[in-house]
Rosetta silent file (secondary structure, phi, psi, omega in degrees, C-alpha in Angstrom):
SEQUENCE: MVSASAPAKTPRRQLDALLTRPDREVNLGEAALLIASEEYPGLDVRRYLVRLDEMGCALRQRLDEEPRPERAVMALNRYLFREQGFRGNTEEYYDPRNSYLNEVIDRRTGIPITLSTVYMEVARRAGLDVEGVGLPGHFVVRIQTPAHPLLVDPFHAGMMLTEKDCQDRLDRIFGGKVKIEPNMLRPCRRRDMLERMLRNLKAVYIRDQDVQRALRVVDLLVQIQPGNAEDLRDRGVLYAALDCYGLAARDLESYLALAPKAPDAKELKARVAQLRHKAARLN
SCORE:     score description
SCORE:     0.000 S_00000001
   1 L     0.000  129.167 -179.153  102.145  126.918  133.677 S_00000001
   2 L   -89.263  123.496 -179.712  104.282  125.112  131.087 S_00000001
   3 L   -78.156  146.948  178.601  102.297  123.966  128.069 S_00000001
   4 L   -69.089  143.016  179.140  102.859  120.482  126.735 S_00000001
   5 L   -71.154  151.377  179.567  104.872  120.330  123.555 S_00000001
   6 L   -67.114  140.810  179.735  103.042  119.401  120.373 S_00000001
   7 L   -63.179  145.924  179.727  103.310  115.713  119.460 S_00000001
   8 L   -66.000  144.350  177.463  105.833  114.952  116.758 S_00000001
   9 L   -68.547  139.961  175.113  104.422  114.402  113.291 S_00000001
  10 L   -70.528  159.171  176.634  104.304  110.806  112.154 S_00000001
  11 H   -53.730  -36.953 -179.760  106.324  109.903  109.040 S_00000001
  12 H   -66.385  -40.931  178.804  103.085  109.721  107.062 S_00000001
  13 H   -67.910  -36.904  176.285  102.046  113.202  108.093 S_00000001
  14 H   -64.256  -40.280  178.461  105.526  114.485  107.265 S_00000001
  15 H   -64.339  -43.349  176.523  105.283  112.834  103.849 S_00000001
  16 H   -55.339  -45.806 -178.855  101.873  114.408  103.308 S_00000001
  17 H   -63.362  -40.691  178.501  103.315  117.817  104.130 S_00000001
  18 H   -61.217  -41.773 -172.256  106.226  117.298  101.730 S_00000001
  19 H   -79.473   -4.372  172.643  103.952  116.319   98.877 S_00000001
  20 L   -80.715  -11.661 -178.813  101.838  119.479   99.163 S_00000001
  21 L   -79.237  159.405  171.004  104.824  121.453   97.850 S_00000001
  22 L   -55.770  146.583 -170.249  105.453  122.156   94.159 S_00000001
  23 H   -55.583  -41.175 -178.306  107.160  119.122   92.657 S_00000001
  24 H   -65.653  -18.598 -179.016  110.550  120.802   92.168 S_00000001
  25 H   -96.199   -2.185  178.459  110.586  121.695   95.860 S_00000001
  26 L   -74.155  124.772  175.926  109.941  118.142   97.094 S_00000001
  27 L   -77.288  101.233 -173.667  113.025  116.771   98.825 S_00000001
  28 H   -61.555  -42.692 -179.961  113.160  113.403   97.089 S_00000001
  29 H   -62.038  -45.099  179.948  115.671  111.888   99.505 S_00000001
  30 H   -63.683  -43.668 -179.456  113.654  112.893  102.561 S_00000001
  31 H   -62.755  -42.457  179.047  110.408  111.615  101.041 S_00000001
  32 H   -64.426  -36.404  178.450  111.991  108.259  100.152 S_00000001
  33 H   -71.538  -32.673  175.612  113.356  107.926  103.688 S_00000001
  34 H   -66.764  -35.625  173.486  109.933  108.713  105.151 S_00000001
  35 H   -63.191  -42.200  179.362  108.550  105.857  103.073 S_00000001
  36 H   -63.566  -26.497  179.730  111.299  103.634  104.478 S_00000001
  37 L   -62.052  -21.032  176.612  110.208  104.633  107.985 S_00000001
  38 L   -65.570  -37.836 -179.889  107.133  102.449  107.470 S_00000001
  39 L   -87.979  -26.374 -176.916  109.360   99.374  107.383 S_00000001
  40 L  -123.444   79.193 -179.079  111.946  100.729  109.826 S_00000001
  41 L   -57.566  138.705 -178.905  110.118  102.452  112.694 S_00000001
  42 L    82.085    7.186  179.588  112.287  105.029  114.416 S_00000001
  43 L   -55.092  131.946  179.299  114.499  105.445  111.350 S_00000001
  44 L   -83.631   86.034 -177.149  116.773  108.453  111.817 S_00000001
  45 H   -59.000  -41.461 -176.530  115.862  110.264  108.612 S_00000001
  46 H   -61.928  -37.979 -178.349  118.040  113.241  109.470 S_00000001
  47 H   -62.860  -39.863  179.291  121.143  111.073  109.851 S_00000001
  48 H   -72.560  -33.440  175.517  120.753  109.698  106.318 S_00000001
  49 H   -65.276  -36.236  176.454  120.119  113.157  104.910 S_00000001
  50 H   -64.399  -38.327  178.714  123.374  114.261  106.540 S_00000001
  51 H   -64.806  -38.720  174.256  125.153  111.368  104.823 S_00000001
  52 H   -64.464  -39.576  177.051  123.777  112.548  101.478 S_00000001
  53 H   -59.743  -43.528 -178.188  124.914  116.073  102.383 S_00000001
  54 H   -64.314  -41.196  177.921  128.407  114.783  103.114 S_00000001
  55 H   -66.190  -39.766  178.244  128.588  112.948   99.789 S_00000001
  56 H   -63.706  -38.657  178.716  127.329  116.026   97.975 S_00000001
  57 H   -65.786  -43.893  178.985  129.947  118.179   99.683 S_00000001
  58 H   -62.842  -39.678  179.058  132.734  115.748   98.780 S_00000001
  59 H   -67.645  -40.763 -178.913  131.552  115.682   95.175 S_00000001
  60 H   -57.715  -39.299  178.460  131.338  119.481   94.978 S_00000001
  61 H   -61.776  -36.655  178.071  135.032  119.712   95.874 S_00000001
  62 H   -71.849  -35.544 -177.914  135.831  117.393   92.964 S_00000001
  63 H   -70.301  -23.889  176.356  133.609  119.343   90.573 S_00000001
  64 L   -58.955  -25.644 -179.726  135.518  122.538   91.311 S_00000001
  65 L   -96.266   -0.010 -177.158  138.316  120.924   89.319 S_00000001
  66 L  -129.799   75.883 -174.347  136.012  119.738   86.498 S_00000001
  67 L   -68.574  -27.320 -178.839  134.280  122.796   85.000 S_00000001
  68 L   -76.926  133.625 -175.140  133.105  121.055   81.801 S_00000001
  69 H   -54.666  -43.751 -179.123  129.717  119.304   82.256 S_00000001
  70 H   -62.575  -38.783  177.673  130.815  116.043   80.597 S_00000001
  71 H   -69.217  -33.612  178.243  133.875  115.896   82.836 S_00000001
  72 H   -64.411  -39.388  177.345  131.672  116.680   85.828 S_00000001
  73 H   -63.181  -41.025  177.986  129.529  113.642   85.025 S_00000001
  74 H   -62.954  -38.911  178.292  132.661  111.502   84.871 S_00000001
  75 H   -66.874  -39.857  177.496  133.740  112.863   88.259 S_00000001
  76 H   -62.471  -46.382  179.583  130.296  112.103   89.700 S_00000001
  77 H   -62.968  -43.458 -179.961  130.402  108.553   88.337 S_00000001
  78 H   -61.766  -41.981 -177.585  133.920  108.004   89.612 S_00000001
  79 H   -66.857  -50.349 -174.352  132.976  109.240   93.091 S_00000001
  80 H   -72.689  -42.757 -169.735  129.725  107.263   93.494 S_00000001
  81 H   -95.612  -31.255  177.442  130.606  104.013   91.765 S_00000001
  82 H   -91.870  -51.866 -175.523  134.350  103.639   92.236 S_00000001
  83 H   -76.980  -46.882 -177.613  135.047  105.443   95.496 S_00000001
  84 L   -86.397  -18.859  173.523  131.736  104.919   97.297 S_00000001
  85 L    80.608   19.355  176.405  131.053  101.517   95.733 S_00000001
  86 L   -68.357  142.914 -178.520  127.407  101.932   94.698 S_00000001
  87 E  -156.303  157.041  174.718  126.300   99.248   92.249 S_00000001
  88 E   -72.781  136.877 -179.111  123.216   97.663   90.754 S_00000001
  89 L   -87.806   85.670  179.924  122.037   94.586   92.641 S_00000001
  90 L   -80.103  -22.579 -177.332  121.867   92.106   89.779 S_00000001
  91 L   -77.891  -39.638 -177.719  122.158   89.068   92.070 S_00000001
  92 L  -130.324   61.107 -173.115  119.149   89.819   94.298 S_00000001
  93 L   -57.933  -36.986 -173.878  117.182   92.289   92.230 S_00000001
  94 L   -94.805   14.667  171.922  113.864   91.553   93.988 S_00000001
  95 L   -67.217  123.256 -177.259  115.188   91.907   97.518 S_00000001
  96 H   -59.135  -23.655  178.989  112.857   94.524   99.079 S_00000001
  97 H   -61.253  -23.487  178.475  115.834   96.227  100.701 S_00000001
  98 H   -66.121  -16.566 -177.869  116.757   97.482   97.231 S_00000001
  99 H  -101.449   -0.838  178.811  113.703   99.749   97.353 S_00000001
 100 L  -106.802  122.393 -169.842  114.414  101.376  100.741 S_00000001
 101 H   -63.060  -35.148  178.727  116.770  104.334  100.505 S_00000001
 102 H   -62.550  -40.212  178.579  118.365  103.804  103.926 S_00000001
 103 H   -68.318  -38.479  179.710  119.305  100.249  102.946 S_00000001
 104 H   -63.667  -41.316  178.885  120.629  101.392   99.579 S_00000001
 105 H   -67.283  -42.107 -178.994  122.860  103.964  101.296 S_00000001
 106 H   -69.369  -44.727 -171.984  124.055  101.440  103.899 S_00000001
 107 H   -92.122  -11.857  179.203  124.576   98.496  101.551 S_00000001
 108 L    62.680   29.246  178.270  125.678  100.535   98.507 S_00000001
 109 E  -148.074  151.315 -178.704  123.405   98.512   96.227 S_00000001
 110 E  -172.499 -165.117  177.864  119.916   98.867   94.841 S_00000001
 111 L  -104.756  172.919 -173.492  117.659   98.862   91.800 S_00000001
 112 H   -51.537  -44.376 -173.286  117.553  101.492   89.040 S_00000001
 113 H   -73.314  -34.968  179.852  115.116  103.892   90.687 S_00000001
 114 H   -77.245  -34.945  174.347  116.748  103.957   94.134 S_00000001
 115 H   -67.344  -34.991  175.137  120.253  104.261   92.688 S_00000001
 116 H   -64.579  -36.208  178.080  118.902  107.064   90.496 S_00000001
 117 H   -64.071  -46.582  176.690  117.551  108.715   93.647 S_00000001
 118 H   -58.957  -46.412 -178.505  120.990  108.589   95.293 S_00000001
 119 H   -57.358  -48.581 -178.126  122.541  109.891   92.073 S_00000001
 120 H   -64.602  -42.722 -175.580  120.071  112.780   91.854 S_00000001
 121 H   -70.667  -40.035  177.749  120.312  113.736   95.506 S_00000001
 122 H   -68.511  -43.866 -179.722  124.120  113.706   95.647 S_00000001
 123 H   -62.165  -42.917 -179.952  124.358  115.563   92.326 S_00000001
 124 H   -60.133  -41.174  179.679  121.836  118.184   93.429 S_00000001
 125 H   -67.910  -21.074  179.088  123.817  118.901   96.567 S_00000001
 126 L   -94.235    0.490  175.462  126.912  119.380   94.409 S_00000001
 127 L    97.004    9.980  178.684  125.151  121.886   92.155 S_00000001
 128 L   -95.009  146.030  178.883  124.265  119.670   89.170 S_00000001
 129 L   -95.904  103.544 -175.946  120.803  119.699   87.568 S_00000001
 130 E  -124.980  134.291  179.178  119.734  116.048   87.335 S_00000001
 131 E  -123.046  153.189  175.112  116.237  114.703   86.592 S_00000001
 132 E   -81.769  148.311  176.911  114.766  111.235   86.647 S_00000001
 133 E  -130.318  115.201 -174.373  113.627  109.559   83.436 S_00000001
 134 E   -94.800   79.386  173.515  111.154  106.715   83.830 S_00000001
 135 E   -64.485  151.231  173.526  111.643  104.421   80.866 S_00000001
 136 L   -58.426  123.980  176.289  109.272  101.441   80.773 S_00000001
 137 L    76.908   -1.986 -179.764  110.893   98.714   82.848 S_00000001
 138 E  -156.493  151.978 -178.784  114.004  100.745   83.632 S_00000001
 139 E  -127.053  132.626  179.181  114.899  104.043   85.296 S_00000001
 140 E  -133.255 -175.973  178.423  117.718  106.386   84.312 S_00000001
 141 E  -128.647  159.996  177.618  118.618  110.049   84.854 S_00000001
 142 E  -125.576  128.402  179.791  119.156  113.047   82.628 S_00000001
 143 E  -107.787  125.095 -179.814  121.779  115.690   83.335 S_00000001
 144 L   -79.508  132.005  174.666  121.271  119.121   81.804 S_00000001
 145 L  -131.196  160.926  179.412  124.305  120.669   80.109 S_00000001
 146 L   -57.697  -33.799 -176.620  124.630  123.847   78.012 S_00000001
 147 L   -81.903  -53.981 -177.475  125.113  121.802   74.825 S_00000001
 148 L  -166.708  157.023  178.919  122.609  118.949   75.233 S_00000001
 149 L   -71.679  148.702  178.226  121.165  116.687   77.934 S_00000001
 150 E  -112.829  128.992  174.824  123.088  113.559   78.888 S_00000001
 151 E   -92.551  132.257 -175.431  121.306  110.304   79.718 S_00000001
 152 E  -132.604  141.935 -179.273  123.022  108.255   82.429 S_00000001
 153 E  -109.702   96.440 -179.111  122.254  104.803   83.834 S_00000001
 154 H   -64.574  -23.380  179.578  123.093  104.660   87.574 S_00000001
 155 H   -69.786  -26.667  178.954  122.230  100.951   87.719 S_00000001
 156 H  -113.189   54.299  170.906  125.095  100.263   85.332 S_00000001
 157 L    58.099   31.147  175.917  127.792  102.364   87.022 S_00000001
 158 L    79.287   24.151  179.066  126.776  105.642   85.381 S_00000001
 159 E   -59.343  132.381  176.359  126.989  104.454   81.777 S_00000001
 160 E   -80.168  139.248 -172.309  126.138  107.252   79.362 S_00000001
 161 E  -120.110  146.163  166.832  123.293  106.354   77.017 S_00000001
 162 L   -99.319  172.193  176.392  122.120  107.315   73.567 S_00000001
 163 H   -62.104  -34.770  176.959  118.516  106.996   72.456 S_00000001
 164 H   -64.523  -39.174  176.698  119.544  103.809   70.649 S_00000001
 165 H   -59.789  -40.858  178.839  120.975  102.440   73.906 S_00000001
 166 H   -63.578  -41.107  177.479  117.603  103.097   75.548 S_00000001
 167 H   -63.314  -40.292  177.923  115.848  101.244   72.719 S_00000001
 168 H   -59.876  -39.576  178.616  118.247   98.326   73.141 S_00000001
 169 H   -65.918  -41.682  177.389  117.324   98.145   76.833 S_00000001
 170 H   -63.363  -38.042  179.151  113.617   98.157   75.989 S_00000001
 171 H   -62.953  -40.277 -179.996  114.207   95.403   73.443 S_00000001
 172 H   -67.201  -35.478 -177.556  115.897   93.246   76.081 S_00000001
 173 H   -78.964  -43.341 -171.219  113.067   93.808   78.540 S_00000001
 174 H  -112.691   11.192  175.741  110.076   93.601   76.185 S_00000001
 175 L    62.601   33.446  177.345  111.429   91.477   73.339 S_00000001
 176 L    81.393    5.925 -176.605  111.219   94.247   70.751 S_00000001
 177 L   -87.861  -10.868 -178.779  107.523   94.945   71.379 S_00000001
 178 L  -118.425  122.108  177.795  108.021   98.456   72.834 S_00000001
 179 L  -101.149  137.897 -176.979  109.415  101.283   70.698 S_00000001
 180 L   -67.509  137.778  178.994  110.887  104.327   72.373 S_00000001
 181 L  -124.809  155.489 -177.204  108.794  107.502   72.096 S_00000001
 182 H   -54.658  -36.413 -177.904  109.720  111.110   72.960 S_00000001
 183 H   -66.906  -21.622  178.695  107.417  111.173   75.996 S_00000001
 184 H   -70.499  -19.320 -177.987  109.374  108.266   77.523 S_00000001
 185 H  -100.640    6.733  178.269  112.425  110.530   77.796 S_00000001
 186 L   -74.489  153.691  178.380  110.637  113.365   79.558 S_00000001
 187 E   -63.192  144.934 -177.910  111.635  114.192   83.146 S_00000001
 188 E   -96.707  133.575  177.268  109.763  112.266   85.813 S_00000001
 189 L   -64.587  151.625  178.194  108.047  114.083   88.652 S_00000001
 190 H   -62.792  -41.049  177.183  109.328  113.338   92.141 S_00000001
 191 H   -58.066  -40.732  179.629  105.859  112.226   93.217 S_00000001
 192 H   -68.172  -33.455  176.528  105.841  109.754   90.310 S_00000001
 193 H   -64.775  -42.886  179.014  109.261  108.447   91.350 S_00000001
 194 H   -63.398  -40.621  177.591  107.979  107.784   94.867 S_00000001
 195 H   -62.467  -40.243 -179.389  104.948  106.018   93.441 S_00000001
 196 H   -66.347  -38.237  174.870  107.205  103.864   91.270 S_00000001
 197 H   -58.640  -45.210 -178.261  109.310  102.882   94.304 S_00000001
 198 H   -67.115  -36.156  179.484  106.151  101.823   96.111 S_00000001
 199 H   -67.697  -34.274  173.866  104.865   99.852   93.124 S_00000001
 200 H   -61.025  -45.907  179.506  108.131   97.935   93.038 S_00000001
 201 H   -64.689  -41.286  178.659  107.679   97.072   96.710 S_00000001
 202 H   -57.578  -45.887 -179.248  104.042   96.165   96.179 S_00000001
 203 H   -63.358  -40.503 -179.228  104.999   93.697   93.435 S_00000001
 204 H   -65.431  -46.749 -175.850  107.732   92.135   95.596 S_00000001
 205 H   -70.447  -35.890  177.098  105.529   91.704   98.662 S_00000001
 206 H   -68.331  -40.122  176.750  102.573   90.329   96.700 S_00000001
 207 H   -59.802  -39.622 -179.106  104.902   87.883   94.949 S_00000001
 208 L   -83.998    0.780 -178.584  106.202   86.805   98.368 S_00000001
 209 L    57.341   34.170  176.316  102.634   86.629   99.750 S_00000001
 210 L   -91.581   84.600 -169.621  103.635   89.032  102.511 S_00000001
 211 H   -65.249  -42.354 -178.197  100.133   90.414  103.006 S_00000001
 212 H   -59.886  -48.386 -178.765  100.879   92.706  105.955 S_00000001
 213 H   -69.485  -39.294  177.673  103.728   94.497  104.196 S_00000001
 214 H   -59.957  -41.390  178.685  101.870   94.595  100.885 S_00000001
 215 H   -62.556  -42.756 -179.589   98.925   96.244  102.633 S_00000001
 216 H   -61.801  -40.228 -179.946  101.166   98.860  104.220 S_00000001
 217 H   -69.282  -44.649 -179.824  102.679   99.720  100.848 S_00000001
 218 H   -64.691  -34.363  176.878   99.319   99.877   99.049 S_00000001
 219 H   -61.303  -39.815  175.788   97.999  102.077  101.849 S_00000001
 220 H   -66.527  -38.742  177.730  100.833  104.517  101.107 S_00000001
 221 H   -61.924  -41.423  177.682  100.008  104.377   97.399 S_00000001
 222 H   -63.931  -35.429  177.573   96.407  105.297   98.163 S_00000001
 223 H   -64.773  -41.414 -177.691   97.720  108.179  100.268 S_00000001
 224 H   -78.139  -39.115 -179.159   99.870  109.444   97.376 S_00000001
 225 L  -126.624   75.242 -171.415   97.331  108.709   94.602 S_00000001
 226 L   -63.282  -20.343 -177.928   93.923  108.635   96.347 S_00000001
 227 L   -96.237   10.746 -177.968   91.908  108.348   93.136 S_00000001
 228 L   -80.628  113.110 -174.180   93.657  105.264   91.764 S_00000001
 229 H   -63.877  -42.603 -175.786   90.969  102.613   91.366 S_00000001
 230 H   -64.564  -36.720  178.658   93.322   99.635   91.120 S_00000001
 231 H   -66.705  -39.204  177.098   95.089  100.507   94.366 S_00000001
 232 H   -63.270  -41.249  177.461   91.737  100.733   96.167 S_00000001
 233 H   -62.101  -47.155 -176.853   90.785   97.336   94.746 S_00000001
 234 H   -65.908  -37.543  177.207   94.102   95.797   95.758 S_00000001
 235 H   -64.798  -38.741  177.559   93.898   97.265   99.258 S_00000001
 236 H   -62.004  -42.229  178.970   90.396   95.817   99.576 S_00000001
 237 H   -63.928  -40.609  179.365   91.618   92.370   98.538 S_00000001
 238 H   -67.771  -40.596  175.359   94.479   92.575  101.031 S_00000001
 239 H   -59.184  -41.711 -179.796   92.114   93.678  103.829 S_00000001
 240 H   -62.576  -38.264  179.259   89.908   90.690  102.994 S_00000001
 241 H   -64.327  -24.094  179.177   92.909   88.354  103.269 S_00000001
 242 L   -99.344   12.782  178.756   93.421   89.687  106.799 S_00000001
 243 L    62.240   28.753  173.637   89.718   89.216  107.679 S_00000001
 244 L   -94.808   77.076 -166.365   89.124   92.983  107.876 S_00000001
 245 H   -65.955  -43.858 -178.140   85.752   92.571  106.208 S_00000001
 246 H   -64.303  -44.756  178.903   84.301   96.043  106.646 S_00000001
 247 H   -64.914  -38.614  179.126   87.432   97.808  105.413 S_00000001
 248 H   -63.554  -45.951 -179.717   87.684   95.399  102.493 S_00000001
 249 H   -62.568  -40.442  179.657   84.067   96.015  101.461 S_00000001
 250 H   -59.952  -46.748 -177.901   84.531   99.786  101.698 S_00000001
 251 H   -68.151  -39.399  179.901   87.558   99.765   99.392 S_00000001
 252 H   -68.471  -34.445  174.596   85.973   97.415   96.883 S_00000001
 253 H   -65.447  -39.388  176.971   82.851   99.580   96.777 S_00000001
 254 H   -63.693  -39.627  177.728   85.055  102.615   96.128 S_00000001
 255 H   -62.017  -46.239 -178.208   86.748  100.725   93.321 S_00000001
 256 H   -65.361  -32.801  177.219   83.404   99.797   91.751 S_00000001
 257 H   -67.504  -35.536  179.911   82.247  103.410   91.969 S_00000001
 258 H   -81.455  -29.210 -176.354   85.377  104.529   90.094 S_00000001
 259 L  -134.205   65.420 -174.531   85.379  101.638   87.604 S_00000001
 260 L   -64.541  -21.989 -178.370   81.776  100.401   87.267 S_00000001
 261 L  -105.007   16.590  179.634   82.458   98.720   83.906 S_00000001
 262 L   -62.619  150.173 -178.744   85.675   96.978   84.938 S_00000001
 263 L   -57.489  -29.480 -178.240   85.964   93.337   83.810 S_00000001
 264 L   -96.709   12.311 -174.274   85.918   92.166   87.431 S_00000001
 265 H   -61.449  -46.386 -177.825   82.990   94.385   88.490 S_00000001
 266 H   -61.997  -45.081 -179.789   80.374   91.605   88.597 S_00000001
 267 H   -61.833  -42.196 -176.366   82.635   89.302   90.573 S_00000001
 268 H   -74.298  -29.689  174.540   83.553   92.012   93.061 S_00000001
 269 H   -60.501  -42.782  177.554   79.946   93.105   93.601 S_00000001
 270 H   -65.542  -37.376 -179.258   79.199   89.580   94.765 S_00000001
 271 H   -69.048  -37.569  177.151   82.292   89.620   96.941 S_00000001
 272 H   -60.075  -42.549  178.814   81.284   92.908   98.558 S_00000001
 273 H   -60.339  -42.955  178.040   77.947   91.361   99.528 S_00000001
 274 H   -62.944  -42.872 -178.988   79.765   88.431  101.129 S_00000001
 275 H   -66.215  -39.912  177.428   82.123   90.756  102.989 S_00000001
 276 H   -63.840  -38.326  178.328   79.254   92.906  104.270 S_00000001
 277 H   -64.665  -43.737  179.721   77.517   89.762  105.481 S_00000001
 278 H   -66.528  -38.220  179.207   80.672   88.596  107.313 S_00000001
 279 H   -65.601  -38.863 -179.796   81.194   92.037  108.840 S_00000001
 280 H   -66.015  -34.888 -179.269   77.595   92.112  110.101 S_00000001
 281 H   -68.602  -25.092 -179.845   78.017   88.712  111.762 S_00000001
 282 H   -81.220  -18.574 -175.643   80.976   90.077  113.741 S_00000001
 283 L   -92.668    0.000    0.000   78.987   93.036  115.121 S_00000001
């Protein structure tokens, strides 16, 4: 008797499995593509990983001729931004496609964190040690060299940055109200990078009043950070907008349990009662 094969894991279950690994062992490219699978059902994750492999292989051949780390960074920048044509999408920054890695690879354009992901994944395959750095309002990468780390901005064609350059960027974003601190230049965990990608998407979809997509993204955030009170609150509000009263009440109650003294606690307690009443009328 031939036994039935086990059902294939869903992208969410695959993502869960990836995120149980130590952070340094998380395949950032694969995890980002699994997130994209939510928007693009049937996405061939393996095909895009092969494309990253091919770019990494092509870069490694160039690095064989550039033994000095600074020259290697120049070769990496030349390959990705001149030859492959990756660039920051300054014209349509809030296009959600900028946050999906498959689209960034296909269209060769994205926002700082997804271009940093491409940069890191291609560099890693070529043997370079590159980490993400999550500045407030902007994302860059840090390349380790024997002499000192190099800060690079993939959104601006691989521009090398000093700490003053980073402060200048913060000044442009926050009008001089945010001063750079040492902890802002620390390497960013892969899990935190994935969360930041999702928060970008959440902001875009809520701005566009795309409730279905916003809910899907917030649901993933809850999966990655299950104890985040604000995400539970936001998922509850989105469920309520879709008339899923019971689910909305459950999430808002969870939020109130985690943040009983929140400024909106009184308002949401009343809303939970209304939602429970509406859910009961449907049963």
